C-alpha positions in Angstrom: 170.3 30.4 -219.9 167.3 32.2 -218.4 165.3 30.9 -215.5 161.6 30.6 -215.3 159.9 32.9 -212.9 159.5 30.9 -209.7 155.9 29.9 -209.3 153.3 27.3 -208.3 151.3 25.0 -210.6 148.3 22.6 -210.3 148.0 19.2 -212.0 144.5 18.6 -213.2 143.6 16.7 -216.4 140.9 18.2 -218.6 138.7 15.1 -218.1 138.8 15.7 -214.3 137.1 19.1 -214.5 133.6 19.3 -213.0 130.6 19.6 -215.3 127.3 18.2 -216.4 128.1 15.9 -219.3 130.1 12.9 -218.2 133.6 14.3 -218.7 135.4 17.6 -218.2 135.5 19.8 -221.3 137.0 23.0 -222.7 134.0 25.1 -221.8 133.1 27.5 -219.0 134.1 25.1 -216.2 137.7 25.1 -217.6 137.7 28.9 -217.8 136.3 29.1 -214.3 139.0 26.9 -212.9 141.7 29.0 -214.6 140.3 32.1 -212.9 140.3 30.3 -209.5 144.0 29.6 -210.0 144.7 33.2 -210.9 143.0 34.5 -207.8 145.2 32.3 -205.7 148.6 33.3 -207.1 148.9 30.0 -209.1 150.8 30.6 -212.3 150.8 27.2 -214.0 148.1 24.6 -215.0 149.4 21.2 -216.1 147.1 18.8 -218.0 147.6 15.3 -219.4 147.8 14.5 -223.2 144.9 15.8 -225.2 144.8 13.1 -227.9 141.8 11.0 -228.7 142.0 8.0 -226.4 141.6 4.4 -227.7 140.3 1.2 -226.2 142.6 1.4 -223.1 141.2 5.0 -222.3 144.7 6.1 -221.4 145.7 9.6 -222.6 149.2 8.2 -223.0 147.9 5.7 -225.7 146.0 8.0 -228.0 145.0 6.9 -231.5 146.9 9.8 -232.9 149.4 12.1 -231.1 148.3 15.0 -233.4 144.7 15.0 -232.4 142.3 16.5 -229.9 140.0 14.3 -227.9 136.4 14.8 -229.1 135.2 13.8 -225.6 136.6 17.2 -224.4 134.3 19.1 -226.7 132.0 21.3 -224.7 128.4 20.3 -225.5 127.0 23.7 -224.4 129.2 25.5 -226.9 127.9 23.1 -229.7 124.4 23.9 -228.6 125.2 27.6 -228.8 126.0 27.1 -232.4 122.7 25.3 -232.8 124.2 21.9 -233.4 122.6 20.3 -230.4 119.2 20.8 -228.8 118.2 21.3 -225.1 116.6 17.9 -225.1 119.8 16.3 -226.3 121.9 18.1 -223.7 119.6 16.9 -221.0 119.9 13.3 -222.1 123.7 13.6 -222.1 123.9 14.6 -218.4 126.2 12.5 -216.2 128.5 13.3 -213.4 130.7 10.2 -213.7 133.1 9.2 -216.4 131.8 6.2 -218.3 134.1 5.4 -221.3 131.7 2.8 -222.8 129.0 5.5 -222.9 131.4 8.0 -224.4 132.5 5.6 -227.1 128.9 4.9 -227.9 126.4 7.5 -227.1 128.8 10.5 -227.0 130.1 9.8 -230.5 126.5 9.2 -231.7 125.6 12.6 -230.2 128.5 14.2 -232.0 127.4 12.6 -235.3 124.0 14.3 -234.7 125.8 17.6 -234.2 127.7 17.0 -237.5 124.4 16.3 -239.3 123.4 20.0 -238.6 126.8 21.4 -239.5 127.5 23.3 -242.7 130.5 21.4 -243.9 130.6 23.5 -247.1 131.5 26.6 -245.1 134.7 28.5 -246.0 136.3 28.1 -242.5 135.7 24.3 -242.5 137.0 23.9 -246.0 140.1 26.1 -245.1 140.6 23.8 -242.1 140.6 20.7 -244.2 142.9 22.3 -246.8 145.4 23.0 -244.0 145.8 19.3 -243.6 146.5 19.2 -239.9 143.8 16.6 -239.2 144.3 14.6 -242.4 146.1 11.6 -241.0 143.7 11.4 -238.0 140.6 11.7 -240.2 141.8 9.0 -242.6 142.9 6.7 -239.8 139.6 7.0 -238.0 137.7 6.5 -241.2 139.7 3.3 -242.0 139.2 2.2 -238.3 135.5 2.6 -238.7 135.3 0.8 -242.0 137.8 -2.1 -241.4 138.0 -2.5 -237.6 140.3 -2.2 -234.6 143.3 -4.1 -235.9 145.7 -3.4 -238.7 145.5 -7.1 -239.6 141.8 -6.6 -240.5 142.5 -3.6 -242.8 142.6 -3.7 -246.6 146.3 -4.3 -247.3 146.6 -1.4 -249.7 145.1 1.0 -247.1 147.4 -0.5 -244.5 150.4 0.3 -246.7 149.0 3.8 -247.5 148.8 3.2 -251.2 147.8 6.7 -252.6 145.0 5.3 -254.8 143.6 3.3 -252.0 143.7 6.3 -249.6 141.9 8.4 -252.3 139.3 5.7 -252.7 138.8 5.6 -248.9 138.4 9.4 -248.8 135.9 9.4 -251.7 133.8 6.3 -250.9 133.4 7.3 -247.2 133.6 11.0 -247.7 130.9 11.8 -245.0 132.8 9.7 -242.5 136.0 11.4 -243.4 134.4 14.8 -243.0 132.9 13.8 -239.6 136.3 13.2 -238.1 137.6 16.4 -239.6 134.6 18.2 -238.1 135.6 17.0 -234.6 139.1 18.4 -235.0 137.7 21.6 -236.4 135.5 22.1 -233.4 138.3 21.1 -231.0 140.6 23.6 -232.5 138.0 26.4 -232.2 137.2 25.5 -228.5 140.9 25.0 -227.7 141.7 28.5 -229.0 139.0 30.0 -226.8 140.2 28.1 -223.8 143.8 29.3 -224.3 142.6 32.9 -224.6 140.8 32.5 -221.3 143.8 30.9 -219.7 146.3 33.6 -220.8 143.8 36.3 -220.0 143.9 35.0 -216.4 147.7 35.1 -216.4 148.0 31.3 -216.4 150.7 29.4 -218.3 149.7 25.9 -219.7 151.9 22.9 -219.2 151.1 20.2 -221.7 152.1 16.5 -221.7 153.8 14.8 -224.7 153.5 11.0 -224.5 156.8 9.3 -224.9 155.4 6.2 -226.6 152.8 5.8 -229.3 149.9 3.3 -229.4 150.6 0.1 -231.4 147.3 0.5 -233.2 147.5 4.2 -233.9 147.9 6.7 -236.7 151.5 7.4 -235.9 152.6 3.8 -236.5 150.4 3.8 -239.6 151.9 7.0 -241.1 155.6 6.3 -240.0 156.0 2.5 -239.7 159.7 2.7 -240.5 160.3 4.5 -237.1 158.8 1.6 -235.1 159.7 -2.0 -234.5 156.8 -3.4 -236.6 156.6 -5.9 -239.4 155.0 -5.4 -242.9 151.6 -5.9 -241.4 152.3 -3.3 -238.7 152.4 -5.9 -236.0 154.8 -4.9 -233.2 157.9 -7.0 -232.5 157.2 -8.3 -228.9 160.9 -8.0 -228.1 160.7 -4.3 -228.3 157.3 -3.6 -226.8 157.9 -1.2 -223.9 157.7 -2.8 -220.4 154.5 -1.9 -218.7 153.1 -0.5 -221.9 151.7 -3.4 -223.8 149.5 -1.1 -225.9 152.6 0.7 -227.3 155.0 0.0 -230.1 158.7 0.1 -229.6 160.9 2.6 -231.5 163.5 1.8 -234.1 166.1 4.2 -232.8 168.5 3.6 -235.7 165.8 4.9 -238.0 165.3 8.0 -235.9 169.0 8.6 -235.9 169.2 8.2 -239.7 166.6 11.0 -240.3 168.0 13.3 -237.6 165.2 12.7 -235.2 162.9 14.7 -237.6 159.7 13.1 -236.3 160.6 13.9 -232.7 161.6 17.5 -233.6 158.3 18.0 -235.5 156.3 16.6 -232.5 158.1 18.9 -230.1 157.7 21.9 -232.3 153.9 21.2 -232.5 153.6 20.8 -228.8 155.6 23.9 -228.0 153.2 25.8 -230.3 150.2 24.3 -228.5 151.5 24.8 -224.9 153.5 27.3 -222.9 155.7 24.4 -221.5 155.8 20.7 -222.3 156.4 17.8 -220.0 157.9 14.6 -221.5 157.8 11.5 -219.3 160.2 8.6 -219.8 163.0 10.7 -221.0 165.6 8.3 -219.5 164.6 5.9 -222.2 165.4 8.4 -225.0 168.1 6.8 -227.1 169.4 10.0 -228.8 171.3 13.2 -228.1 169.4 15.1 -225.4 170.0 18.2 -227.5 166.9 17.1 -229.4 165.0 18.1 -226.2 167.0 21.3 -225.8 164.4 23.9 -224.9 163.9 26.0 -221.8 160.2 25.2 -222.1 160.6 21.4 -221.7 160.1 19.6 -218.4 161.9 16.2 -218.6 160.8 13.4 -216.2 161.7 9.8 -215.6 160.8 8.5 -212.1 163.3 5.7 -212.4 166.3 7.7 -213.6 168.3 10.8 -212.5 168.4 12.9 -215.6 170.5 15.7 -214.1 173.8 15.0 -215.9 172.1 14.2 -219.3 170.1 17.4 -219.2 173.0 19.6 -218.3 173.5 22.3 -220.9 170.2 21.6 -222.7 168.1 24.2 -220.9 165.4 21.6 -220.1 163.9 21.5 -216.7 164.4 18.3 -214.6 161.3 17.0 -212.9 161.5 15.7 -209.3 158.8 13.7 -207.5 158.6 13.9 -203.7 156.6 10.7 -203.3 159.7 9.0 -204.8 162.2 11.0 -202.6 162.1 9.1 -199.3 163.1 5.6 -200.5 166.7 4.6 -200.2 169.6 6.7 -199.3 170.0 10.4 -198.4 171.5 11.0 -201.9 168.1 10.4 -203.5 168.0 13.0 -206.3 164.3 13.6 -205.6 165.1 15.0 -202.1 164.9 18.8 -202.3 168.3 19.3 -200.7 169.9 17.3 -203.6 168.2 19.4 -206.4 170.8 20.5 -209.0 170.3 22.7 -212.0 166.8 23.7 -213.3 164.0 21.7 -211.6 160.3 21.3 -211.4 159.1 19.5 -208.3 155.9 17.5 -207.9 154.4 16.1 -204.7 153.2 13.3 -207.0 152.2 12.6 -210.6 149.2 11.0 -212.4 150.8 7.6 -211.8 151.2 8.0 -208.0 148.6 7.5 -205.3 147.5 10.7 -203.8 149.8 11.8 -201.0 147.2 11.2 -198.3 146.3 7.8 -199.9 149.9 6.8 -200.0 150.6 7.7 -196.4 147.6 5.7 -195.3 149.1 2.5 -196.7 152.2 2.6 -194.5 152.7 0.5 -191.4 153.1 2.3 -188.1 156.9 1.8 -188.2 157.1 3.0 -191.8 154.9 6.0 -191.0 157.2 7.1 -188.1 160.3 6.7 -190.1 159.0 8.6 -193.1 157.6 11.4 -190.8 161.1 11.8 -189.3 162.7 12.0 -192.7 160.2 14.6 -193.9 160.8 16.6 -190.7 164.6 16.5 -191.4 164.1 17.7 -195.0 161.9 20.5 -193.8 164.6 21.5 -191.3 167.2 21.5 -194.1 165.1 23.9 -196.2 164.5 26.2 -193.2 160.8 25.6 -193.3 159.3 26.0 -189.8 156.3 23.6 -189.9 154.5 21.9 -187.0 154.3 18.4 -188.3 151.2 16.5 -187.2 150.9 12.8 -186.8 148.3 11.7 -189.3 148.2 11.1 -193.1 146.8 14.5 -193.9 149.6 16.2 -191.9 152.3 14.5 -194.0 150.4 15.3 -197.2 150.5 19.0 -196.2 154.2 18.7 -195.3 154.9 17.6 -198.9 153.3 20.7 -200.1 155.5 22.8 -197.8 158.6 20.9 -199.1 157.6 21.5 -202.7 157.0 25.2 -202.1 160.1 25.7 -200.0 162.4 24.0 -202.4 164.7 25.8 -205.0 162.7 24.3 -207.9 161.6 26.9 -210.4 158.1 25.4 -210.5 156.2 23.5 -207.7 153.4 21.5 -209.2 150.7 20.0 -206.9 148.0 17.5 -208.0 144.6 19.0 -207.2 143.9 15.8 -205.1 146.8 16.8 -202.8 145.6 20.4 -202.5 142.1 19.1 -201.5 143.4 16.4 -199.2 141.8 13.5 -201.1 142.5 9.8 -200.5 143.2 6.8 -202.7 139.7 6.7 -204.2 140.6 9.9 -206.1 143.8 8.4 -207.6 144.1 9.1 -211.4 146.0 6.0 -212.5 147.4 2.8 -211.1 150.1 1.6 -213.5 149.9 -2.1 -214.4 146.1 -2.2 -213.9 143.4 -1.9 -216.5 140.3 -1.1 -214.5 139.2 2.1 -212.8 141.8 4.4 -214.2 141.5 7.9 -215.8 138.1 8.3 -214.1 138.9 10.7 -211.3 136.7 13.8 -211.6 136.0 16.8 -209.4 132.4 17.0 -208.4 132.7 20.8 -207.9 135.1 23.7 -208.3 137.6 24.1 -205.4 136.3 26.5 -202.7 137.8 29.8 -201.7 138.6 28.3 -198.3 140.4 25.3 -199.8 142.4 27.4 -202.2 143.0 30.2 -199.7 145.1 27.8 -197.5 147.4 27.2 -200.5 147.5 30.9 -201.3 148.8 31.7 -197.8 151.6 29.1 -198.3 152.5 30.5 -201.7 152.9 34.0 -200.1 155.0 32.6 -197.3 157.4 30.9 -199.7 157.3 33.8 -202.1 156.1 31.9 -205.1 
C-alpha cells in the first residue's frame, strides 16, 4: 500500500473564490488562486461538491449528483465566446452571493447566452450524443415544465415511461438543449481549470455527497435504491437525521445489485478529481471494500473509522476542532492517529477556529489551551502559545502540520484568521449558509506565514 506524498492542502469552495459576478467561478480567479497555492508549497486544493444546487442552496443537496453547477460558469469566458456582451457583464456585477438573484437573473442571463450559441455545432451534438448530461437535462426540463415537486409531475414522466420522456424531449426541445448547453460549457471550463491546476502542480480533492436530494434526478432515475413510494415521496422513517432534504437509502437494494450505483459514482468522481472526500462514511451499510481506493478520504465526525477502513487503502479524516472534547483517547487527537490519515483544523460544517475559540468561557479557554499545549509537546512542536483566540487558531495549524497525517488540510478562513462571520455552514440552520466569499486573493504576506510553517514541518 503506497502512501501519499506528505503535503498541505487548503479547503476553499469554488463559490467562495473572489470575483466580479456574485459567485466564484472556474475562470481566471480560480487559476490565480491555484498559482498562489503553488508558490507557497501547498500541494492540494479541496473544494465542495460541484453539483447544481437546489432550493436549499446546499452543495450537499444538489439536484443531480452528476452535474456541474451552472452558477460556477465564468461569465468572462462566455463573453470571450461572444455569448454575452460587455453591458450584460456590467449588469451582472455583484460581490456578495445572492441565491435568489442567481436562481432568477443568472439563469436568465445564461438563457441569453444560449440564444446566441450554435447548438447545431459538431462539438455540442457530440456532447449530447455522449449522454453524460441526459438525466440532468431531462430532469431540469421536467422541473421547469411541471414544478418543484414530484407530486406535481405528469405520472408517466415521473415513472420515466420511455414514450413520455421522448415526448418531453421533443415538445420542449429548446429547454432540453438549454440544460445540455450549461453542462457542455461547464465541462469545457472545468477541463481548462484542471489544466491550470495541474500545470501549477496542485492536486484537486473533490467532495462526493453521501446523501442525495429527495427531489432530485438520482431519486428519479434510481427510485428502487431509495426509501420512496410509487410517487417518489420519501418514507419519513428513513429520512436522514439533520438532512430533511435528503432521501434515505434502501441498503438491501444496494446489496442486491452489488453496490453498482455507488461504484459508478465513485468511478466518475475519481475520474473528475485527484482525490475524493466522502463524508458520513460511518453510515455506510455495506462492505468498506466498496470504498477501497488510495485516493479516497473517508470522514465521519461522529465515528472512528480506523478499524473499518483498515486494509482498504482509504485515508481516514481527522478534525482537530473535534479532538479536545472528552477523553485523552479521542481519535482526532494527533497522538492517537493510526493508519493513513488526513487532518483538518476544521471542515465546512465547523465554525472557523478563531470563531470557535471566541465562544468559550474563560474556564473553557484555559482548559483547552492547556490541552493544545500538551498535544504540541507530544508532537515535539516548539510553539510559544499566546493567550488569545487567534493564538489558539494558529496552534491548530501547527498541530495539523506537525502531525503524522499524510495530508494537512486548512480551511482558508483559518489561514487568514477569520472569525465566525466567515463561517461556511451552520448545520441545522437554513439561513446565511454557503455564502462565505473571499473579497480578494490572499496576500503574499498572509500565505508567506504558512509557507514558513510548511518548511519547518517539512510538508
